[in-house]
Every structure is written in C-alpha cells, then in structure tokens.
GUDO-326793 format. One record per atom (N, C-alpha, C): y, z, x; atom name. Coordinates in nm, 3 decimals. Example, Ala and Ser with C-alpha at 12.3 -4.5 7.8 and 13.67 -1.06 7.14 Angstrom:
BEGIN
<r><py>-0.569</py><pz>0.780</pz><px>1.319</px><atome>N</atome></r>
<r><py>-0.450</py><pz>0.780</pz><px>1.230</px><atome>CA</atome></r>
<r><py>-0.330</py><pz>0.780</pz><px>1.320</px><atome>C</atome></r>
<r><py>-0.225</py><pz>0.708</pz><px>1.285</px><atome>N</atome></r>
<r><py>-0.106</py><pz>0.714</pz><px>1.367</px><atome>CA</atome></r>
<r><py>0.003</py><pz>0.787</pz><px>1.290</px><atome>C</atome></r>
This chain:
BEGIN
<r><py>0.042</py><pz>-0.876</pz><px>-1.258</px><atome>N</atome></r>
<r><py>0.012</py><pz>-0.839</pz><px>-1.114</px><atome>CA</atome></r>
<r><py>-0.124</py><pz>-0.897</pz><px>-1.079</px><atome>C</atome></r>
<r><py>-0.135</py><pz>-0.952</pz><px>-0.963</px><atome>N</atome></r>
<r><py>-0.259</py><pz>-1.010</pz><px>-0.919</px><atome>CA</atome></r>
<r><py>-0.365</py><pz>-0.905</pz><px>-0.904</px><atome>C</atome></r>
<r><py>-0.494</py><pz>-0.943</pz><px>-0.922</px><atome>N</atome></r>
<r><py>-0.597</py><pz>-0.854</pz><px>-0.914</px><atome>CA</atome></r>
<r><py>-0.613</py><pz>-0.806</pz><px>-0.769</px><atome>C</atome></r>
<r><py>-0.623</py><pz>-0.677</pz><px>-0.750</px><atome>N</atome></r>
<r><py>-0.639</py><pz>-0.614</pz><px>-0.616</px><atome>CA</atome></r>
<r><py>-0.526</py><pz>-0.642</pz><px>-0.519</px><atome>C</atome></r>
<r><py>-0.408</py><pz>-0.665</pz><px>-0.567</px><atome>N</atome></r>
<r><py>-0.297</py><pz>-0.682</pz><px>-0.476</px><atome>CA</atome></r>
<r><py>-0.272</py><pz>-0.560</pz><px>-0.384</px><atome>C</atome></r>
<r><py>-0.289</py><pz>-0.443</pz><px>-0.439</px><atome>N</atome></r>
<r><py>-0.266</py><pz>-0.320</pz><px>-0.357</px><atome>CA</atome></r>
<r><py>-0.362</py><pz>-0.320</pz><px>-0.241</px><atome>C</atome></r>
<r><py>-0.490</py><pz>-0.345</pz><px>-0.261</px><atome>N</atome></r>
<r><py>-0.586</py><pz>-0.342</pz><px>-0.160</px><atome>CA</atome></r>
<r><py>-0.562</py><pz>-0.455</pz><px>-0.051</px><atome>C</atome></r>
<r><py>-0.518</py><pz>-0.566</pz><px>-0.100</px><atome>N</atome></r>
<r><py>-0.489</py><pz>-0.674</pz><px>-0.008</px><atome>CA</atome></r>
<r><py>-0.368</py><pz>-0.647</pz><px>0.076</px><atome>C</atome></r>
<r><py>-0.265</py><pz>-0.576</pz><px>0.021</px><atome>N</atome></r>
<r><py>-0.152</py><pz>-0.538</pz><px>0.099</px><atome>CA</atome></r>
<r><py>-0.181</py><pz>-0.428</pz><px>0.201</px><atome>C</atome></r>
<r><py>-0.271</py><pz>-0.337</pz><px>0.162</px><atome>N</atome></r>
<r><py>-0.313</py><pz>-0.230</pz><px>0.257</px><atome>CA</atome></r>
<r><py>-0.383</py><pz>-0.297</pz><px>0.373</px><atome>C</atome></r>
<r><py>-0.474</py><pz>-0.381</pz><px>0.340</px><atome>N</atome></r>
<r><py>-0.548</py><pz>-0.453</pz><px>0.446</px><atome>CA</atome></r>
<r><py>-0.455</py><pz>-0.528</pz><px>0.540</px><atome>C</atome></r>
<r><py>-0.364</py><pz>-0.604</pz><px>0.481</px><atome>N</atome></r>
<r><py>-0.266</py><pz>-0.686</pz><px>0.562</px><atome>CA</atome></r>
<r><py>-0.185</py><pz>-0.595</pz><px>0.644</px><atome>C</atome></r>
<r><py>-0.133</py><pz>-0.484</pz><px>0.595</px><atome>N</atome></r>
<r><py>-0.055</py><pz>-0.393</pz><px>0.676</px><atome>CA</atome></r>
<r><py>-0.130</py><pz>-0.327</pz><px>0.785</px><atome>C</atome></r>
<r><py>-0.255</py><pz>-0.290</pz><px>0.757</px><atome>N</atome></r>
<r><py>-0.344</py><pz>-0.229</pz><px>0.858</px><atome>CA</atome></r>
<r><py>-0.372</py><pz>-0.324</pz><px>0.969</px><atome>C</atome></r>
<r><py>-0.406</py><pz>-0.442</pz><px>0.935</px><atome>N</atome></r>
<r><py>-0.433</py><pz>-0.540</pz><px>1.039</px><atome>CA</atome></r>
<r><py>-0.309</py><pz>-0.579</pz><px>1.118</px><atome>C</atome></r>
<r><py>-0.194</py><pz>-0.581</pz><px>1.055</px><atome>N</atome></r>
<r><py>-0.070</py><pz>-0.613</pz><px>1.120</px><atome>CA</atome></r>
<r><py>-0.048</py><pz>-0.502</pz><px>1.228</px><atome>C</atome></r>
<r><py>-0.082</py><pz>-0.386</pz><px>1.201</px><atome>N</atome></r>
<r><py>-0.068</py><pz>-0.277</pz><px>1.301</px><atome>CA</atome></r>
<r><py>-0.183</py><pz>-0.274</pz><px>1.408</px><atome>C</atome></r>
<r><py>-0.282</py><pz>-0.359</pz><px>1.383</px><atome>N</atome></r>
<r><py>-0.391</py><pz>-0.366</pz><px>1.481</px><atome>CA</atome></r>
<r><py>-0.485</py><pz>-0.249</pz><px>1.470</px><atome>C</atome></r>
<r><py>-0.493</py><pz>-0.190</pz><px>1.352</px><atome>N</atome></r>
<r><py>-0.577</py><pz>-0.067</pz><px>1.332</px><atome>CA</atome></r>
<r><py>-0.707</py><pz>-0.106</pz><px>1.262</px><atome>C</atome></r>
<r><py>-0.815</py><pz>-0.042</pz><px>1.310</px><atome>N</atome></r>
<r><py>-0.944</py><pz>-0.053</pz><px>1.239</px><atome>CA</atome></r>
<r><py>-0.931</py><pz>0.033</pz><px>1.107</px><atome>C</atome></r>
<r><py>-1.030</py><pz>0.015</pz><px>1.019</px><atome>N</atome></r>
<r><py>-1.025</py><pz>0.103</pz><px>0.900</px><atome>CA</atome></r>
<r><py>-1.039</py><pz>0.247</pz><px>0.942</px><atome>C</atome></r>
<r><py>-1.119</py><pz>0.282</pz><px>1.037</px><atome>N</atome></r>
<r><py>-1.139</py><pz>0.418</pz><px>1.080</px><atome>CA</atome></r>
<r><py>-1.006</py><pz>0.474</pz><px>1.144</px><atome>C</atome></r>
<r><py>-0.937</py><pz>0.399</pz><px>1.223</px><atome>N</atome></r>
<r><py>-0.815</py><pz>0.446</pz><px>1.283</px><atome>CA</atome></r>
<r><py>-0.708</py><pz>0.464</pz><px>1.173</px><atome>C</atome></r>
<r><py>-0.699</py><pz>0.372</pz><px>1.081</px><atome>N</atome></r>
<r><py>-0.602</py><pz>0.382</pz><px>0.974</px><atome>CA</atome></r>
<r><py>-0.636</py><pz>0.507</pz><px>0.887</px><atome>C</atome></r>
<r><py>-0.766</py><pz>0.527</pz><px>0.855</px><atome>N</atome></r>
<r><py>-0.806</py><pz>0.639</pz><px>0.774</px><atome>CA</atome></r>
<r><py>-0.760</py><pz>0.775</pz><px>0.835</px><atome>C</atome></r>
<r><py>-0.776</py><pz>0.791</pz><px>0.970</px><atome>N</atome></r>
<r><py>-0.728</py><pz>0.902</pz><px>1.034</px><atome>CA</atome></r>
<r><py>-0.581</py><pz>0.927</pz><px>1.022</px><atome>C</atome></r>
<r><py>-0.500</py><pz>0.819</pz><px>1.022</px><atome>N</atome></r>
<r><py>-0.352</py><pz>0.833</pz><px>1.015</px><atome>CA</atome></r>
<r><py>-0.308</py><pz>0.883</pz><px>0.877</px><atome>C</atome></r>
<r><py>-0.386</py><pz>0.842</pz><px>0.774</px><atome>N</atome></r>
<r><py>-0.350</py><pz>0.886</pz><px>0.635</px><atome>CA</atome></r>
<r><py>-0.441</py><pz>0.998</pz><px>0.581</px><atome>C</atome></r>
<r><py>-0.527</py><pz>1.045</pz><px>0.670</px><atome>N</atome></r>
<r><py>-0.612</py><pz>1.168</pz><px>0.638</px><atome>CA</atome></r>
<r><py>-0.704</py><pz>1.143</pz><px>0.523</px><atome>C</atome></r>
<r><py>-0.776</py><pz>1.030</pz><px>0.526</px><atome>N</atome></r>
<r><py>-0.887</py><pz>1.000</pz><px>0.430</px><atome>CA</atome></r>
<r><py>-1.003</py><pz>0.948</pz><px>0.509</px><atome>C</atome></r>
<r><py>-1.111</py><pz>0.925</pz><px>0.439</px><atome>N</atome></r>
<r><py>-1.229</py><pz>0.866</pz><px>0.503</px><atome>CA</atome></r>
<r><py>-1.220</py><pz>0.712</pz><px>0.520</px><atome>C</atome></r>
<r><py>-1.294</py><pz>0.662</pz><px>0.615</px><atome>N</atome></r>
<r><py>-1.302</py><pz>0.519</pz><px>0.633</px><atome>CA</atome></r>
<r><py>-1.351</py><pz>0.451</pz><px>0.503</px><atome>C</atome></r>
<r><py>-1.447</py><pz>0.517</pz><px>0.439</px><atome>N</atome></r>
<r><py>-1.497</py><pz>0.467</pz><px>0.315</px><atome>CA</atome></r>
<r><py>-1.389</py><pz>0.448</pz><px>0.209</px><atome>C</atome></r>
<r><py>-1.299</py><pz>0.539</pz><px>0.199</px><atome>N</atome></r>
<r><py>-1.188</py><pz>0.536</pz><px>0.104</px><atome>CA</atome></r>
<r><py>-1.101</py><pz>0.417</pz><px>0.132</px><atome>C</atome></r>
<r><py>-1.070</py><pz>0.387</pz><px>0.255</px><atome>N</atome></r>
<r><py>-0.990</py><pz>0.272</pz><px>0.294</px><atome>CA</atome></r>
<r><py>-1.066</py><pz>0.142</pz><px>0.257</px><atome>C</atome></r>
<r><py>-1.194</py><pz>0.137</pz><px>0.282</px><atome>N</atome></r>
<r><py>-1.275</py><pz>0.022</pz><px>0.250</px><atome>CA</atome></r>
<r><py>-1.269</py><pz>-0.003</pz><px>0.103</px><atome>C</atome></r>
<r><py>-1.284</py><pz>0.101</pz><px>0.021</px><atome>N</atome></r>
<r><py>-1.286</py><pz>0.085</pz><px>-0.124</px><atome>CA</atome></r>
<r><py>-1.149</py><pz>0.038</pz><px>-0.176</px><atome>C</atome></r>
<r><py>-1.042</py><pz>0.084</pz><px>-0.113</px><atome>N</atome></r>
<r><py>-0.910</py><pz>0.036</pz><px>-0.154</px><atome>CA</atome></r>
<r><py>-0.895</py><pz>-0.116</pz><px>-0.129</px><atome>C</atome></r>
<r><py>-0.937</py><pz>-0.151</pz><px>0.001</px><atome>N</atome></r>
<r><py>-0.926</py><pz>-0.291</pz><px>0.038</px><atome>CA</atome></r>
<r><py>-1.010</py><pz>-0.388</pz><px>-0.043</px><atome>C</atome></r>
<r><py>-1.121</py><pz>-0.339</pz><px>-0.089</px><atome>N</atome></r>
<r><py>-1.216</py><pz>-0.417</pz><px>-0.172</px><atome>CA</atome></r>
<r><py>-1.178</py><pz>-0.416</pz><px>-0.325</px><atome>C</atome></r>
<r><py>-1.084</py><pz>-0.330</pz><px>-0.356</px><atome>N</atome></r>
<r><py>-1.043</py><pz>-0.324</pz><px>-0.493</px><atome>CA</atome></r>
<r><py>-1.131</py><pz>-0.234</pz><px>-0.579</px><atome>C</atome></r>
<r><py>-1.217</py><pz>-0.154</pz><px>-0.518</px><atome>N</atome></r>
<r><py>-1.309</py><pz>-0.071</pz><px>-0.591</px><atome>CA</atome></r>
<r><py>-1.240</py><pz>0.060</pz><px>-0.639</px><atome>C</atome></r>
<r><py>-1.128</py><pz>0.097</pz><px>-0.576</px><atome>N</atome></r>
<r><py>-1.052</py><pz>0.208</pz><px>-0.623</px><atome>CA</atome></r>
<r><py>-0.905</py><pz>0.187</pz><px>-0.569</px><atome>C</atome></r>
<r><py>-0.817</py><pz>0.274</pz><px>-0.617</px><atome>N</atome></r>
<r><py>-0.678</py><pz>0.267</pz><px>-0.582</px><atome>CA</atome></r>
<r><py>-0.631</py><pz>0.398</pz><px>-0.525</px><atome>C</atome></r>
<r><py>-0.546</py><pz>0.401</pz><px>-0.427</px><atome>N</atome></r>
<r><py>-0.481</py><pz>0.525</pz><px>-0.388</px><atome>CA</atome></r>
<r><py>-0.385</py><pz>0.577</pz><px>-0.488</px><atome>C</atome></r>
<r><py>-0.370</py><pz>0.709</pz><px>-0.501</px><atome>N</atome></r>
<r><py>-0.270</py><pz>0.761</pz><px>-0.595</px><atome>CA</atome></r>
<r><py>-0.131</py><pz>0.741</pz><px>-0.534</px><atome>C</atome></r>
<r><py>-0.032</py><pz>0.770</pz><px>-0.618</px><atome>N</atome></r>
<r><py>0.104</py><pz>0.750</pz><px>-0.576</px><atome>CA</atome></r>
<r><py>0.150</py><pz>0.835</pz><px>-0.453</px><atome>C</atome></r>
<r><py>0.087</py><pz>0.948</pz><px>-0.437</px><atome>N</atome></r>
<r><py>0.124</py><pz>1.031</pz><px>-0.322</px><atome>CA</atome></r>
<r><py>0.059</py><pz>0.966</pz><px>-0.196</px><atome>C</atome></r>
<r><py>-0.059</py><pz>0.909</pz><px>-0.206</px><atome>N</atome></r>
<r><py>-0.122</py><pz>0.846</pz><px>-0.097</px><atome>CA</atome></r>
<r><py>-0.045</py><pz>0.714</pz><px>-0.059</px><atome>C</atome></r>
<r><py>0.008</py><pz>0.648</pz><px>-0.158</px><atome>N</atome></r>
<r><py>0.091</py><pz>0.530</pz><px>-0.131</px><atome>CA</atome></r>
<r><py>0.207</py><pz>0.563</pz><px>-0.051</px><atome>C</atome></r>
<r><py>0.262</py><pz>0.683</pz><px>-0.075</px><atome>N</atome></r>
<r><py>0.375</py><pz>0.728</pz><px>0.006</px><atome>CA</atome></r>
<r><py>0.333</py><pz>0.746</pz><px>0.151</px><atome>C</atome></r>
<r><py>0.214</py><pz>0.809</pz><px>0.174</px><atome>N</atome></r>
<r><py>0.168</py><pz>0.828</pz><px>0.310</px><atome>CA</atome></r>
<r><py>0.141</py><pz>0.688</pz><px>0.378</px><atome>C</atome></r>
<r><py>0.074</py><pz>0.601</pz><px>0.304</px><atome>N</atome></r>
<r><py>0.048</py><pz>0.472</pz><px>0.359</px><atome>CA</atome></r>
<r><py>0.180</py><pz>0.397</pz><px>0.391</px><atome>C</atome></r>
<r><py>0.272</py><pz>0.407</pz><px>0.303</px><atome>N</atome></r>
<r><py>0.403</py><pz>0.345</pz><px>0.328</px><atome>CA</atome></r>
<r><py>0.468</py><pz>0.397</pz><px>0.456</px><atome>C</atome></r>
<r><py>0.455</py><pz>0.527</pz><px>0.479</px><atome>N</atome></r>
<r><py>0.519</py><pz>0.579</pz><px>0.598</px><atome>CA</atome></r>
<r><py>0.449</py><pz>0.523</pz><px>0.723</px><atome>C</atome></r>
<r><py>0.323</py><pz>0.503</pz><px>0.717</px><atome>N</atome></r>
<r><py>0.252</py><pz>0.444</pz><px>0.829</px><atome>CA</atome></r>
<r><py>0.300</py><pz>0.299</pz><px>0.854</px><atome>C</atome></r>
<r><py>0.323</py><pz>0.226</pz><px>0.747</px><atome>N</atome></r>
<r><py>0.366</py><pz>0.095</pz><px>0.744</px><atome>CA</atome></r>
<r><py>0.516</py><pz>0.081</pz><px>0.774</px><atome>C</atome></r>
<r><py>0.591</py><pz>0.194</pz><px>0.769</px><atome>N</atome></r>
<r><py>0.737</py><pz>0.186</pz><px>0.788</px><atome>CA</atome></r>
<r><py>0.813</py><pz>0.144</pz><px>0.671</px><atome>C</atome></r>
<r><py>0.759</py><pz>0.165</pz><px>0.550</px><atome>N</atome></r>
<r><py>0.838</py><pz>0.130</pz><px>0.428</px><atome>CA</atome></r>
<r><py>0.819</py><pz>0.241</pz><px>0.323</px><atome>C</atome></r>
<r><py>0.929</py><pz>0.250</pz><px>0.246</px><atome>N</atome></r>
<r><py>0.917</py><pz>0.337</pz><px>0.126</px><atome>CA</atome></r>
<r><py>0.935</py><pz>0.255</pz><px>0.000</px><atome>C</atome></r>
<r><py>0.924</py><pz>0.123</pz><px>0.014</px><atome>N</atome></r>
<r><py>0.950</py><pz>0.028</pz><px>-0.102</px><atome>CA</atome></r>
<r><py>0.820</py><pz>0.006</pz><px>-0.179</px><atome>C</atome></r>
<r><py>0.816</py><pz>0.061</pz><px>-0.296</px><atome>N</atome></r>
<r><py>0.699</py><pz>0.045</pz><px>-0.381</px><atome>CA</atome></r>
<r><py>0.661</py><pz>-0.096</pz><px>-0.413</px><atome>C</atome></r>
<r><py>0.763</py><pz>-0.183</pz><px>-0.408</px><atome>N</atome></r>
<r><py>0.744</py><pz>-0.327</pz><px>-0.438</px><atome>CA</atome></r>
<r><py>0.641</py><pz>-0.387</pz><px>-0.336</px><atome>C</atome></r>
<r><py>0.635</py><pz>-0.339</pz><px>-0.213</px><atome>N</atome></r>
<r><py>0.531</py><pz>-0.389</pz><px>-0.120</px><atome>CA</atome></r>
<r><py>0.399</py><pz>-0.375</pz><px>-0.174</px><atome>C</atome></r>
<r><py>0.363</py><pz>-0.261</pz><px>-0.239</px><atome>N</atome></r>
<r><py>0.230</py><pz>-0.235</pz><px>-0.287</px><atome>CA</atome></r>
<r><py>0.194</py><pz>-0.308</pz><px>-0.416</px><atome>C</atome></r>
<r><py>0.293</py><pz>-0.325</pz><px>-0.501</px><atome>N</atome></r>
<r><py>0.267</py><pz>-0.386</pz><px>-0.633</px><atome>CA</atome></r>
<r><py>0.286</py><pz>-0.534</pz><px>-0.636</px><atome>C</atome></r>
<r><py>0.332</py><pz>-0.591</pz><px>-0.528</px><atome>N</atome></r>
<r><py>0.345</py><pz>-0.737</pz><px>-0.514</px><atome>CA</atome></r>
<r><py>0.457</py><pz>-0.797</pz><px>-0.583</px><atome>C</atome></r>
<r><py>0.565</py><pz>-0.728</pz><px>-0.599</px><atome>N</atome></r>
<r><py>0.684</py><pz>-0.778</pz><px>-0.658</px><atome>CA</atome></r>
<r><py>0.767</py><pz>-0.861</pz><px>-0.560</px><atome>C</atome></r>
<r><py>0.722</py><pz>-0.976</pz><px>-0.527</px><atome>N</atome></r>
<r><py>0.786</py><pz>-1.057</pz><px>-0.424</px><atome>CA</atome></r>
<r><py>0.935</py><pz>-1.083</pz><px>-0.452</px><atome>C</atome></r>
<r><py>0.970</py><pz>-1.093</pz><px>-0.580</px><atome>N</atome></r>
<r><py>1.108</py><pz>-1.118</pz><px>-0.619</px><atome>CA</atome></r>
<r><py>1.185</py><pz>-0.988</pz><px>-0.627</px><atome>C</atome></r>
<r><py>1.139</py><pz>-0.883</pz><px>-0.601</px><atome>N</atome></r>
<r><py>1.204</py><pz>-0.749</pz><px>-0.610</px><atome>CA</atome></r>
<r><py>1.329</py><pz>-0.751</pz><px>-0.518</px><atome>C</atome></r>
<r><py>1.440</py><pz>-0.713</pz><px>-0.570</px><atome>N</atome></r>
<r><py>1.562</py><pz>-0.714</pz><px>-0.495</px><atome>CA</atome></r>
<r><py>1.613</py><pz>-0.568</pz><px>-0.462</px><atome>C</atome></r>
<r><py>1.537</py><pz>-0.471</pz><px>-0.497</px><atome>N</atome></r>
<r><py>1.590</py><pz>-0.335</pz><px>-0.472</px><atome>CA</atome></r>
<r><py>1.573</py><pz>-0.303</pz><px>-0.322</px><atome>C</atome></r>
<r><py>1.656</py><pz>-0.223</pz><px>-0.275</px><atome>N</atome></r>
<r><py>1.651</py><pz>-0.188</pz><px>-0.132</px><atome>CA</atome></r>
<r><py>1.637</py><pz>-0.034</pz><px>-0.121</px><atome>C</atome></r>
<r><py>1.638</py><pz>0.043</pz><px>-0.233</px><atome>N</atome></r>
<r><py>1.629</py><pz>0.186</pz><px>-0.226</px><atome>CA</atome></r>
<r><py>1.482</py><pz>0.233</pz><px>-0.218</px><atome>C</atome></r>
<r><py>1.386</py><pz>0.155</pz><px>-0.261</px><atome>N</atome></r>
<r><py>1.242</py><pz>0.194</pz><px>-0.247</px><atome>CA</atome></r>
<r><py>1.197</py><pz>0.278</pz><px>-0.366</px><atome>C</atome></r>
<r><py>1.283</py><pz>0.286</pz><px>-0.470</px><atome>N</atome></r>
<r><py>1.236</py><pz>0.372</pz><px>-0.593</px><atome>CA</atome></r>
<r><py>1.163</py><pz>0.285</pz><px>-0.687</px><atome>C</atome></r>
<r><py>1.070</py><pz>0.344</pz><px>-0.750</px><atome>N</atome></r>
<r><py>0.993</py><pz>0.264</pz><px>-0.848</px><atome>CA</atome></r>
<r><py>1.073</py><pz>0.228</pz><px>-0.974</px><atome>C</atome></r>
<r><py>1.170</py><pz>0.312</pz><px>-1.011</px><atome>N</atome></r>
<r><py>1.248</py><pz>0.287</pz><px>-1.129</px><atome>CA</atome></r>
<r><py>1.322</py><pz>0.155</pz><px>-1.121</px><atome>C</atome></r>
<r><py>1.388</py><pz>0.130</pz><px>-1.011</px><atome>N</atome></r>
<r><py>1.458</py><pz>0.001</pz><px>-0.995</px><atome>CA</atome></r>
<r><py>1.364</py><pz>-0.117</pz><px>-1.006</px><atome>C</atome></r>
<r><py>1.252</py><pz>-0.110</pz><px>-0.942</px><atome>N</atome></r>
<r><py>1.163</py><pz>-0.218</pz><px>-0.944</px><atome>CA</atome></r>
<r><py>1.104</py><pz>-0.251</pz><px>-1.085</px><atome>C</atome></r>
<r><py>1.081</py><pz>-0.147</pz><px>-1.162</px><atome>N</atome></r>
<r><py>1.024</py><pz>-0.171</pz><px>-1.298</px><atome>CA</atome></r>
<r><py>1.127</py><pz>-0.222</pz><px>-1.392</px><atome>C</atome></r>
<r><py>1.258</py><pz>-0.212</pz><px>-1.359</px><atome>N</atome></r>
<r><py>1.365</py><pz>-0.252</pz><px>-1.450</px><atome>CA</atome></r>
<r><py>1.410</py><pz>-0.391</pz><px>-1.422</px><atome>C</atome></r>
<r><py>1.358</py><pz>-0.449</pz><px>-1.318</px><atome>N</atome></r>
<r><py>1.392</py><pz>-0.588</pz><px>-1.287</px><atome>CA</atome></r>
<r><py>1.324</py><pz>-0.687</pz><px>-1.383</px><atome>C</atome></r>
<r><py>1.394</py><pz>-0.791</pz><px>-1.420</px><atome>N</atome></r>
<r><py>1.329</py><pz>-0.888</pz><px>-1.508</px><atome>CA</atome></r>
<r><py>1.257</py><pz>-0.996</pz><px>-1.430</px><atome>C</atome></r>
C-alpha cells in the first residue's frame, strides 16, 4: 500500500465535493485539525470514521480508502477485498 494513500484519498474526495477542510470536518463531526492530519498522513481515521467519511463520499467500498485499484468487489466489505489476490 502506498504511503499515506488514505489521506490522499480523503483529500481527493473532499476536494471533489468542493469542501474546505473545515466544511468537511463539520460533516464528519471532527475538528479541522484532524482532517488536516489525515490528509498529511500524520494520523489515520479509525474504521468507524472511515464509514462516516465514506457516507459523505457516497461509497461504502473500503477499497476506495486502501487504494486497491484492482479490487473487484462490489459489496463494500473488507473481507472480500482482503481475499483478492
């Protein structure tokens, strides 16, 4: 997995929605500083927060966050994605 892929995907999704860090932070109920730390790779959101972030982005596919570009699952469950070769 690429270094800081989760943070890059969060930033890309946030920018695609046209949201500032502060606006995005309000939507997922965290501080703007937390969003900044995720995007810079200084920390990572937990799995429950990834679910909230995914809801804002309109996806429940864990592959979006871990960067599994070749992932073929459509159910959004982590088990399918980790079992792919």
